[in-house]
VOTOR-400963 format. One record per residue (C-alpha): residue number from 0; residue in one letter; x, y, z. Coordinates in pm, whole numbers, plus 50000, padded with zeros to 5 digits. Each point is the difference from the previous one (the first is absolute). Layout:
<sites>
seq | type | X | Y | Z
NUM | a | X | Y | Z
...
</sites>
This chain:
<sites>
seq | type | X | Y | Z
0 | x | 18575 | 45771 | 27712
1 | x | 50279 | 50001 | 50257
2 | x | 49949 | 49770 | 50295
3 | x | 50099 | 50144 | 50338
4 | x | 50238 | 49805 | 50221
5 | x | 50177 | 50143 | 50302
6 | x | 50273 | 49774 | 50135
7 | x | 50090 | 49966 | 50367
8 | x | 50330 | 49826 | 49921
9 | x | 50202 | 50319 | 49963
10 | x | 50108 | 50248 | 50261
11 | x | 49914 | 50335 | 49843
12 | x | 50258 | 50239 | 50136
13 | x | 50223 | 50233 | 49807
14 | x | 50061 | 49947 | 49625
15 | x | 49756 | 49709 | 49977
16 | x | 49716 | 50252 | 50000
17 | x | 50039 | 50032 | 49624
18 | x | 49926 | 49629 | 49964
19 | x | 49720 | 49996 | 50255
20 | x | 49836 | 50302 | 49840
21 | x | 50021 | 49834 | 49658
22 | x | 49837 | 49684 | 50137
23 | x | 49723 | 50201 | 50162
24 | x | 49917 | 50174 | 49671
25 | x | 50043 | 49711 | 49755
26 | x | 49964 | 49674 | 50192
27 | x | 50339 | 49869 | 49890
28 | x | 50140 | 49814 | 50306
29 | x | 50272 | 50200 | 50167
30 | x | 50212 | 49685 | 50043
31 | x | 49990 | 49950 | 49624
32 | x | 50098 | 50361 | 49931
33 | x | 50294 | 49967 | 50239
34 | x | 50110 | 49669 | 49844
35 | x | 49989 | 50146 | 49649
36 | x | 50196 | 50307 | 50111
37 | x | 50256 | 49775 | 50167
38 | x | 50041 | 49793 | 49683
39 | x | 50013 | 50301 | 49769
40 | x | 50221 | 50246 | 50187
41 | x | 50087 | 49860 | 50342
42 | x | 49763 | 50267 | 50142
43 | x | 50223 | 50280 | 49872
44 | x | 49876 | 50303 | 49811
45 | x | 50177 | 49982 | 49666
46 | x | 50027 | 50190 | 49676
47 | x | 50080 | 49753 | 49727
48 | x | 50268 | 50027 | 49733
49 | x | 50056 | 49793 | 49689
50 | x | 50213 | 49691 | 50047
51 | x | 49875 | 49783 | 49713
52 | x | 49873 | 50136 | 49668
53 | x | 49630 | 49921 | 49965
54 | x | 49934 | 49988 | 50374
55 | x | 49784 | 50281 | 50135
56 | x | 50130 | 50180 | 50309
57 | x | 49824 | 49980 | 50336
58 | x | 49898 | 50265 | 50250
59 | x | 49920 | 50017 | 50368
60 | x | 49980 | 49739 | 50270
61 | x | 49761 | 49793 | 49784
62 | x | 50226 | 50006 | 49694
63 | x | 49728 | 50123 | 49762
64 | x | 50121 | 49988 | 49639
65 | x | 49935 | 50152 | 49660
66 | x | 49640 | 50056 | 49890
67 | x | 49885 | 49829 | 50318
68 | x | 50101 | 50312 | 50196
69 | x | 49758 | 50213 | 49801
70 | x | 49722 | 49742 | 50023
71 | x | 50046 | 49962 | 50377
72 | x | 50011 | 50376 | 50056
73 | x | 49683 | 50048 | 49795
74 | x | 49812 | 49733 | 50196
75 | x | 50102 | 50164 | 50329
76 | x | 49928 | 50353 | 49876
77 | x | 50361 | 50102 | 50064
78 | x | 50266 | 50191 | 49812
79 | x | 50248 | 49776 | 49817
80 | x | 50299 | 50203 | 50119
81 | x | 49884 | 49969 | 50361
82 | x | 49947 | 49625 | 49964
83 | x | 50363 | 49965 | 49892
84 | x | 50151 | 50183 | 50296
85 | x | 49751 | 49994 | 50288
86 | x | 49975 | 49679 | 50203
87 | x | 49636 | 50037 | 50103
88 | x | 49892 | 50082 | 49644
89 | x | 50212 | 49720 | 49857
90 | x | 49848 | 49738 | 50230
91 | x | 49648 | 50133 | 49948
92 | x | 50036 | 49995 | 49622
93 | x | 50139 | 49645 | 50003
94 | x | 49716 | 49886 | 50225
95 | x | 49738 | 50149 | 49765
96 | x | 50165 | 49823 | 49709
97 | x | 50004 | 49664 | 50179
98 | x | 49640 | 50048 | 50111
99 | x | 49888 | 50077 | 49645
100 | x | 50163 | 49682 | 49873
101 | x | 49843 | 49803 | 50282
102 | x | 49664 | 50141 | 49900
103 | x | 50060 | 49901 | 49637
104 | x | 50091 | 49646 | 50108
105 | x | 49710 | 49972 | 50246
106 | x | 50232 | 49848 | 50262
107 | x | 49917 | 49943 | 50364
108 | x | 50188 | 50298 | 50144
109 | x | 49959 | 49867 | 50355
110 | x | 50216 | 49698 | 49906
111 | x | 50369 | 50081 | 49974
112 | x | 50056 | 49692 | 49784
113 | x | 49766 | 50139 | 49737
114 | x | 50218 | 50306 | 49944
115 | x | 50281 | 49794 | 49840
116 | x | 49898 | 50058 | 49634
117 | x | 49974 | 50371 | 50073
118 | x | 50347 | 49995 | 50155
119 | x | 50135 | 49823 | 49691
120 | x | 49849 | 50268 | 49778
121 | x | 50143 | 50276 | 50218
122 | x | 50353 | 49857 | 49959
123 | x | 50006 | 50100 | 49633
124 | x | 50212 | 49690 | 49935
125 | x | 49951 | 49850 | 49656
126 | x | 50152 | 49658 | 50068
127 | x | 49757 | 49747 | 50153
128 | x | 50261 | 49841 | 50224
129 | x | 50117 | 50341 | 50115
130 | x | 49644 | 50096 | 50094
131 | x | 49954 | 49674 | 50191
132 | x | 50318 | 50053 | 50199
133 | x | 49909 | 50361 | 50069
134 | x | 49664 | 49889 | 50139
135 | x | 50116 | 49697 | 50197
136 | x | 50353 | 50083 | 50110
137 | x | 49982 | 50375 | 50035
138 | x | 49658 | 50152 | 50082
139 | x | 49842 | 49698 | 50168
140 | x | 50325 | 49917 | 50175
141 | x | 49989 | 50348 | 50155
142 | x | 49637 | 49938 | 50092
143 | x | 50099 | 49675 | 50170
144 | x | 50270 | 50156 | 50216
145 | x | 49846 | 50344 | 50046
146 | x | 50155 | 50333 | 49914
147 | x | 50175 | 50228 | 50248
148 | x | 50094 | 50362 | 49950
149 | x | 50047 | 50311 | 50204
150 | x | 49696 | 50050 | 50220
151 | x | 49801 | 49703 | 49869
152 | x | 49993 | 49625 | 49955
153 | x | 49762 | 49750 | 49845
154 | x | 49935 | 49654 | 50138
155 | x | 50082 | 49697 | 49789
156 | x | 49721 | 49843 | 49796
157 | x | 50013 | 49647 | 49862
158 | x | 49774 | 50070 | 49702
159 | x | 50117 | 49792 | 49702
160 | x | 49974 | 50182 | 49668
161 | x | 49725 | 49887 | 49767
162 | x | 50245 | 49992 | 49712
163 | x | 50206 | 49731 | 49819
164 | x | 50318 | 49920 | 50197
165 | x | 50340 | 50057 | 49840
166 | x | 50233 | 49725 | 49882
167 | x | 50337 | 50036 | 50169
168 | x | 50308 | 49950 | 49779
169 | x | 50295 | 49784 | 50094
170 | x | 50294 | 50139 | 50192
171 | x | 50306 | 50074 | 49803
172 | x | 50371 | 50081 | 49952
173 | x | 50212 | 50301 | 50088
174 | x | 49859 | 50043 | 50348
175 | x | 49817 | 49682 | 50097
176 | x | 49756 | 50196 | 50215
177 | x | 49851 | 50172 | 49696
178 | x | 49686 | 49904 | 49811
179 | x | 50062 | 49950 | 49630
180 | x | 49769 | 50182 | 49757
181 | x | 50169 | 49997 | 49663
182 | x | 49998 | 50316 | 49792
183 | x | 50037 | 49976 | 49623
184 | x | 50159 | 50343 | 49995
185 | x | 50373 | 49931 | 50003
186 | x | 50293 | 49918 | 49774
187 | x | 50366 | 49900 | 50020
188 | x | 50271 | 50199 | 50172
189 | x | 50231 | 49886 | 49719
190 | x | 50271 | 49907 | 50246
191 | x | 50001 | 50332 | 50188
192 | x | 50065 | 49990 | 50374
193 | x | 49755 | 50125 | 50263
194 | x | 50151 | 50309 | 50164
195 | x | 49703 | 50180 | 50157
196 | x | 49682 | 49949 | 50201
197 | x | 49726 | 50249 | 49918
198 | x | 49731 | 50080 | 50258
199 | x | 49650 | 50087 | 49871
200 | x | 49656 | 50091 | 50136
201 | x | 49705 | 49834 | 49826
202 | x | 49763 | 50298 | 50034
203 | x | 49727 | 49762 | 50104
204 | x | 49901 | 49679 | 50172
205 | x | 50209 | 49683 | 50006
206 | x | 49770 | 49788 | 49784
207 | x | 49940 | 50286 | 49763
208 | x | 50377 | 50034 | 49962
209 | x | 50111 | 49643 | 49938
210 | x | 49699 | 49915 | 49782
211 | x | 50071 | 50299 | 49774
212 | x | 50366 | 49903 | 49973
213 | x | 49904 | 49647 | 49890
214 | x | 49764 | 50130 | 49731
215 | x | 50157 | 49967 | 49655
216 | x | 49825 | 50313 | 49876
217 | x | 50153 | 50218 | 50274
218 | x | 50351 | 49981 | 49856
219 | x | 50157 | 50033 | 50346
220 | x | 50123 | 49767 | 50272
221 | x | 50223 | 49974 | 50304
222 | x | 50199 | 49724 | 50160
223 | x | 49825 | 50026 | 50338
224 | x | 49693 | 50160 | 50157
225 | x | 49969 | 50038 | 50380
226 | x | 49657 | 50031 | 50163
227 | x | 49906 | 50279 | 50241
228 | x | 50110 | 49831 | 50324
229 | x | 50275 | 49779 | 49860
230 | x | 49811 | 49678 | 50071
231 | x | 50021 | 49899 | 49634
232 | x | 50240 | 50052 | 49711
233 | x | 49926 | 49918 | 49637
234 | x | 50272 | 49911 | 49749
235 | x | 49903 | 50072 | 49640
236 | x | 50327 | 49972 | 49806
237 | x | 50314 | 49795 | 50065
238 | x | 50296 | 50212 | 50106
239 | x | 50207 | 49872 | 49708
240 | x | 49743 | 50152 | 49762
241 | x | 49940 | 50364 | 49915
242 | x | 49674 | 50133 | 50150
243 | x | 49849 | 50321 | 49859
244 | x | 49972 | 50224 | 50306
245 | x | 50182 | 50323 | 49916
246 | x | 49996 | 50215 | 49686
247 | x | 50345 | 50148 | 50036
248 | x | 50359 | 49944 | 49900
249 | x | 50283 | 50048 | 50245
250 | x | 50122 | 50359 | 50036
251 | x | 50268 | 50053 | 50261
252 | x | 49890 | 50359 | 50065
253 | x | 49708 | 49849 | 50194
254 | x | 50231 | 49776 | 50204
255 | x | 50273 | 50224 | 50143
256 | x | 50204 | 49980 | 49675
257 | x | 50085 | 49636 | 50060
258 | x | 50058 | 49739 | 49727
259 | x | 49964 | 50255 | 49721
260 | x | 50137 | 49742 | 49757
261 | x | 49664 | 49822 | 50029
262 | x | 49807 | 50303 | 49870
263 | x | 49739 | 49903 | 49746
264 | x | 49953 | 49645 | 50131
265 | x | 49636 | 49903 | 50046
266 | x | 49933 | 49979 | 50372
267 | x | 49769 | 49704 | 49942
268 | x | 50299 | 49808 | 49864
269 | x | 50213 | 50043 | 50312
270 | x | 49750 | 50009 | 50287
271 | x | 49747 | 49808 | 50206
272 | x | 49675 | 50187 | 50066
273 | x | 49797 | 49975 | 50320
274 | x | 49650 | 50150 | 50008
275 | x | 49828 | 50080 | 50331
276 | x | 49624 | 50025 | 50051
277 | x | 49935 | 50362 | 50092
278 | x | 50046 | 50353 | 49875
279 | x | 50283 | 50243 | 49940
280 | x | 49811 | 50264 | 50197
281 | x | 49947 | 49795 | 50315
282 | x | 50189 | 50123 | 50303
283 | x | 50119 | 49666 | 50134
284 | x | 50031 | 49631 | 49918
285 | x | 49898 | 49703 | 50211
286 | x | 50290 | 49849 | 50199
287 | x | 49907 | 49653 | 49872
288 | x | 50021 | 50116 | 49639
289 | x | 50340 | 50154 | 50063
290 | x | 50124 | 49684 | 50172
291 | x | 49885 | 49769 | 49718
292 | x | 50133 | 50235 | 49734
293 | x | 50338 | 50028 | 50169
294 | x | 50025 | 49620 | 50018
295 | x | 49925 | 49974 | 49626
296 | x | 50252 | 50274 | 49923
297 | x | 50262 | 49827 | 50212
298 | x | 49950 | 49680 | 49800
299 | x | 50035 | 50187 | 49671
300 | x | 50322 | 50170 | 50112
301 | x | 50148 | 49671 | 50117
302 | x | 49911 | 49810 | 49683
303 | x | 50141 | 50270 | 49773
304 | x | 50279 | 50154 | 50207
305 | x | 49834 | 50343 | 50026
306 | x | 50134 | 50244 | 50263
307 | x | 49748 | 50101 | 50266
308 | x | 50005 | 50377 | 49961
309 | x | 49801 | 50290 | 49856
310 | x | 50187 | 49982 | 49670
311 | x | 49884 | 49646 | 49919
312 | x | 49668 | 49977 | 50186
313 | x | 49809 | 50294 | 49858
314 | x | 49652 | 50141 | 49955
315 | x | 49818 | 49997 | 49668
316 | x | 49969 | 50378 | 50015
317 | x | 50373 | 50044 | 50051
318 | x | 50081 | 49861 | 49656
319 | x | 49683 | 50115 | 49823
320 | x | 49936 | 50338 | 50166
321 | x | 49827 | 50165 | 49704
322 | x | 49674 | 49808 | 50057
323 | x | 50040 | 49778 | 50307
324 | x | 50072 | 50067 | 50367
325 | x | 49930 | 49662 | 50163
326 | x | 50041 | 49859 | 50255
327 | x | 49955 | 50355 | 50127
328 | x | 50103 | 50213 | 50294
329 | x | 49851 | 49752 | 50246
330 | x | 50251 | 49725 | 49920
331 | x | 50248 | 49978 | 50294
332 | x | 50322 | 49943 | 49808
333 | x | 50248 | 49999 | 50287
334 | x | 49814 | 49753 | 50218
335 | x | 49899 | 49792 | 49696
336 | x | 50360 | 49946 | 49896
337 | x | 50089 | 49920 | 50359
338 | x | 49733 | 49729 | 49990
339 | x | 50139 | 49866 | 49673
340 | x | 50345 | 49981 | 50159
341 | x | 49862 | 49822 | 50305
342 | x | 49807 | 49753 | 49785
343 | x | 50334 | 49922 | 49836
344 | x | 50169 | 49951 | 50337
345 | x | 50173 | 50338 | 50022
346 | x | 49976 | 50247 | 50289
347 | x | 49822 | 50263 | 49792
348 | x | 50061 | 50366 | 49925
349 | x | 50027 | 49937 | 49627
350 | x | 49742 | 50273 | 49962
351 | x | 50271 | 50257 | 50053
352 | x | 50189 | 49897 | 49689
353 | x | 49929 | 50251 | 49731
354 | x | 49685 | 50130 | 50156
355 | x | 50109 | 50359 | 49964
356 | x | 50045 | 49958 | 49629
357 | x | 49652 | 49882 | 49913
358 | x | 49794 | 50195 | 49753
359 | x | 49626 | 49992 | 49965
360 | x | 49963 | 49685 | 50205
361 | x | 49803 | 50124 | 50294
362 | x | 50246 | 50057 | 50280
363 | x | 49764 | 50156 | 50248
364 | x | 49736 | 49744 | 50075
365 | x | 49830 | 49847 | 50299
366 | x | 50179 | 49775 | 50241
367 | x | 49957 | 49633 | 50058
368 | x | 50039 | 49759 | 50279
369 | x | 50265 | 49737 | 50020
370 | x | 50302 | 50205 | 49897
371 | x | 50309 | 49991 | 50211
372 | x | 50270 | 50256 | 49978
373 | x | 50196 | 49893 | 50307
374 | x | 50290 | 49898 | 49780
375 | x | 49974 | 50309 | 49787
376 | x | 50264 | 50237 | 49876
377 | x | 50128 | 50256 | 50249
378 | x | 50092 | 50249 | 49729
379 | x | 49709 | 50231 | 50082
380 | x | 49951 | 49967 | 50373
381 | x | 49776 | 50255 | 50171
382 | x | 50229 | 50231 | 50196
383 | x | 49949 | 50367 | 50075
384 | x | 49697 | 50059 | 49781
385 | x | 49631 | 49944 | 50058
386 | x | 49855 | 49711 | 49799
387 | x | 49657 | 49846 | 49944
388 | x | 49932 | 49626 | 49996
389 | x | 49696 | 49974 | 49778
390 | x | 49749 | 49715 | 49986
391 | x | 50069 | 50022 | 49626
392 | x | 50334 | 49819 | 49975
393 | x | 50077 | 50122 | 49650
394 | x | 49997 | 50354 | 50141
395 | x | 50271 | 49902 | 50252
396 | x | 50299 | 50112 | 49795
397 | x | 50271 | 49800 | 50178
398 | x | 50019 | 49639 | 50114
399 | x | 50093 | 50133 | 50346
400 | x | 49632 | 50032 | 50093
401 | x | 49679 | 49826 | 49898
402 | x | 49659 | 49885 | 50124
403 | x | 49895 | 49641 | 50058
404 | x | 49654 | 49859 | 50080
405 | x | 49844 | 49655 | 49997
406 | x | 49736 | 49884 | 49752
407 | x | 49735 | 50082 | 50261
408 | x | 50051 | 50370 | 49938
409 | x | 49853 | 50145 | 49681
410 | x | 50062 | 50319 | 49808
411 | x | 49742 | 50275 | 49978
412 | x | 49933 | 50348 | 49871
413 | x | 49641 | 50012 | 50125
414 | x | 50044 | 50275 | 50259
415 | x | 50130 | 50339 | 49892
416 | x | 50308 | 50164 | 50142
417 | x | 50244 | 49711 | 49964
418 | x | 50372 | 50059 | 49953
419 | x | 50126 | 49953 | 49643
420 | x | 49802 | 49724 | 49817
421 | x | 49813 | 49807 | 50271
422 | x | 50039 | 49804 | 50321
423 | x | 49981 | 49655 | 50160
424 | x | 49701 | 49910 | 50217
425 | x | 49916 | 49700 | 50219
426 | x | 49735 | 49916 | 50260
427 | x | 50099 | 50025 | 50365
428 | x | 49975 | 49710 | 50243
429 | x | 50202 | 49768 | 50221
430 | x | 50257 | 49928 | 49732
431 | x | 50376 | 50048 | 49975
432 | x | 50032 | 50129 | 49645
433 | x | 50150 | 50350 | 49990
434 | x | 50090 | 50217 | 49704
435 | x | 50378 | 50050 | 49984
436 | x | 50168 | 50325 | 49899
437 | x | 50364 | 49885 | 49980
438 | x | 50311 | 50215 | 49961
439 | x | 50376 | 49979 | 50039
440 | x | 50231 | 50259 | 50160
441 | x | 50379 | 50033 | 49994
442 | x | 50025 | 50096 | 50368
443 | x | 49797 | 50025 | 50320
444 | x | 49766 | 50295 | 49955
445 | x | 49704 | 50173 | 50163
446 | x | 49704 | 50056 | 49769
447 | x | 49676 | 50190 | 50035
448 | x | 49753 | 49742 | 49871
449 | x | 49674 | 50104 | 49833
450 | x | 49717 | 49805 | 49837
451 | x | 49738 | 50088 | 49738
452 | x | 49657 | 49839 | 49980
453 | x | 49651 | 50052 | 49866
454 | x | 49750 | 50049 | 50281
455 | x | 49642 | 49875 | 50028
456 | x | 49743 | 49866 | 50241
457 | x | 50079 | 49641 | 49896
458 | x | 50367 | 50045 | 50099
459 | x | 50129 | 49873 | 50332
460 | x | 50024 | 50243 | 50291
461 | x | 50292 | 49806 | 50150
462 | x | 50264 | 49870 | 49761
463 | x | 50360 | 49983 | 50115
464 | x | 50314 | 50110 | 49817
465 | x | 50327 | 49851 | 50127
466 | x | 50365 | 50067 | 49927
467 | x | 50213 | 49683 | 49980
468 | x | 50364 | 49928 | 49931
469 | x | 50126 | 49704 | 49796
470 | x | 49997 | 49769 | 50303
471 | x | 49636 | 50080 | 50082
472 | x | 50098 | 50233 | 50280
473 | x | 49742 | 50270 | 50063
474 | x | 50122 | 50360 | 49979
475 | x | 49664 | 50181 | 50005
476 | x | 49625 | 49952 | 50021
477 | x | 49682 | 50208 | 49971
478 | x | 49630 | 49921 | 49969
479 | x | 49799 | 50234 | 49778
480 | x | 49650 | 50042 | 49864
481 | x | 49967 | 49986 | 49623
482 | x | 49642 | 50125 | 50019
483 | x | 50136 | 50355 | 49989
484 | x | 50305 | 50205 | 49896
485 | x | 50003 | 49855 | 49650
486 | x | 50152 | 50153 | 49687
487 | x | 50310 | 50127 | 50185
488 | x | 50318 | 49898 | 50178
489 | x | 49949 | 49898 | 50364
490 | x | 50298 | 49988 | 50234
491 | x | 50047 | 49663 | 50169
492 | x | 50307 | 50086 | 50203
493 | x | 50379 | 50047 | 49995
494 | x | 50155 | 49655 | 49996
495 | x | 50367 | 49901 | 49983
496 | x | 50084 | 49714 | 49764
497 | x | 50334 | 49814 | 49983
498 | x | 50210 | 49964 | 49685
499 | x | 49870 | 49737 | 49759
500 | x | 49648 | 49890 | 49913
501 | x | 49710 | 50135 | 50207
502 | x | 49627 | 50037 | 49957
503 | x | 49688 | 50185 | 50103
504 | x | 49717 | 49754 | 50050
505 | x | 49628 | 50067 | 49981
506 | x | 49827 | 49735 | 50210
507 | x | 49640 | 49908 | 49931
508 | x | 49970 | 49812 | 50329
509 | x | 49715 | 50185 | 50169
510 | x | 49622 | 49980 | 50026
511 | x | 49833 | 49838 | 49699
512 | x | 49751 | 50155 | 49760
513 | x | 50213 | 50291 | 49881
514 | x | 50284 | 50059 | 49753
515 | x | 50369 | 50089 | 50025
516 | x | 50153 | 50223 | 49731
517 | x | 50365 | 49968 | 49895
518 | x | 50069 | 50290 | 49765
519 | x | 50341 | 50163 | 50053
520 | x | 50263 | 50065 | 50269
521 | x | 50240 | 50294 | 50004
522 | x | 50326 | 50007 | 50197
523 | x | 50193 | 50321 | 50063
524 | x | 50332 | 50005 | 50191
525 | x | 49956 | 50165 | 50339
</sites>
């Protein structure tokens, strides 16, 4: 029998309705559903792909996998295909599955602590330590701090999991900030040098990823694994050893016909692999994950003398395109390489090197915060043509324009009618934290400035767009309502910008309780 529990700790507006509806029907606490979704997919609707042989792929915001999808769909009386692609069905099916396991275990469903063994079972992790970390440091950590998404938030809850605590391993070499979890799946490089860094997506949760890579029966490994928000990095194999993270030999036709003399060399022999908790199909990556990853990549390039460019820092799918596409279209290559350069003490813009020659690596993904192109190449400056600055930085095809947001903005695809692959969203309030649409021009020029957003009743009726030059001088301003006129270009004004770097800002400083949407800006010479 399912016990009914309706929580008052969650504001049920917008996309959270799927979680609230699932709680109302099954009794699974909505805070728990949100925390599991956060741990599994970062609250993104995903369609899994194979990354590791033997690992079942996940679907939907709840990351339902393998035979569990069919079991969950059956319990909820839903179609399996719908459960894989529809958020409400996916959450409902997962909730029915969790509730059935709770019923089997006769747990006190009113006590969040009692759900811990059910959470461990849901993880699908085989390794005991991996399950413990998933429970303690992922799901219950999200419960502790609360989960925030577009149109909803859950309050923090200090419930301690009724489950054995994990045993933390000692810190380690390479990057001293990493946690060492030794994998047996490695061998010698036989004196070969490290020439490449390969970027991967785990196709699952952080603990599920590193625990599988440390399992001797998996036959795979990686040097590093980064968790979903970058707050933790695991090192599994020493950099001077050969981890087993890519099933491909070098073929220069996948790398702009460079270094063809190396054709046939196992990529594992000459590379360091970095896995990232998440999915190839997700539309964006957490700014914290990108920052931690870029710091790790910087360290690898410095220790091994690897150039910071798109020929030597590459995606798994670029070199193994016949059956892999990670890290996917959502990986913001240009801004990521800028962050690597900055972590190494350079001014950035390394992302422009070789970016046009990539193949199969996902060059049109979602943007990230923290990039800085102000020292970028001027080879492709916007001049007489109209151009769009997308929230998805990988879709911004030149380093002469890009989007930048803080970690307090998050990516979303929840509302329909967005431009390209998604948008950034943040709550409004008395806070100075705008979204920046930056661009560089070769001369003073008048532009007709337009913005695209998704509209809705939870959007602010009074957000302000501003035009600024590089010295923070205002060249234009307009306050608009994002409750209407969505799914189209809206003219903000005709503003004249000087030569050099400029920006269109979207301020979220206005009345609280609503949301500001930073999707795309288009500039057309007057």
